[in-house]
C-alpha positions, 0 to 999 in steps of 0.5 A: 500500500502506498505510504501516502494512503497509509499516512492519510488513513492514519491521519483520518483515524486520529482526527476522527477519534478526536471528534469523539471527545469534542465535535467542533474542536477537531474541525476547528484545529483541522481548519486552522492547520489547513489554513496554515498549510500543515494539513493538506485537504482535498479540493472539495474540503477547501471550505474548511479553511475559509474564514466563515467556516473558521469563524463558525467553528470557533463559535461552535467550539466555545459554546460546546466547551462551555456547555460541557462544564454544566452538569447534566447538560453535558449528559444531554449533549452526549445524547446528541453528540454521537450522531454529530461526532460520527458525521464530523469524524466521517467528514474529517476522514473524507477530507484527507483520504486521497482516493479518487473513487467517490464511493470508496472514499466515503465508504472508507470515511464512514468505516474509519472516521465514523467508527473511530469517533463512535467508539471514543464518544460511546466510551466517554458518554458511558464514563460521564453517566457513571460519573453523574450517577456516582458523584451527582455530576460534581466530577463531570467538569474534571472529565470535561477538562480531560476531554478538551485536552484530549480533543486538542492533543489528539487533533494536533498530534494526528496532524504532526505524527499520524501513524503513531496517533492512529496506533494509539487510537486503535489500542484505545478503541480495543480497550473501550470495546473490551470494557463495553463487551465485558460489562454486557457479559456480566 
């Protein structure tokens, strides 16, 4: 397999997984990186680096971050964040995967991007529910701070060192899935 495609898939996995932490923050990081020339995006995704897109993503990111610091509102957001995270993860994967066949590009993006973001988002939603139930939401801001840091860190590192981050994300996904399936057996 071509090194460029492997790097693009790894980048797609890393960026997509970061949308499981926050939906808009990774899109904003990707848009800024594209604007600065650090992230090559496909022609059809050049809008991501436009001034209107960056402004809208900035506002959405600020609102999302603030809302996740409000106990029980954060749980409500988790219920709507899953489809949004899957969409954002799919979109970010599609923006960097260099495949000319449109059907194949979107299929890969849904599987790689949507799957990565859904796994991370599902694990975090479960963690937040447990935190809300055991601490009455008091620990949720701590979790939110960690999620914000992870969203920024994974996004930036996915752009800087995509293959390493993709490997770490895959290990995290296996860990989350094992925990989920282990609980279902009990």
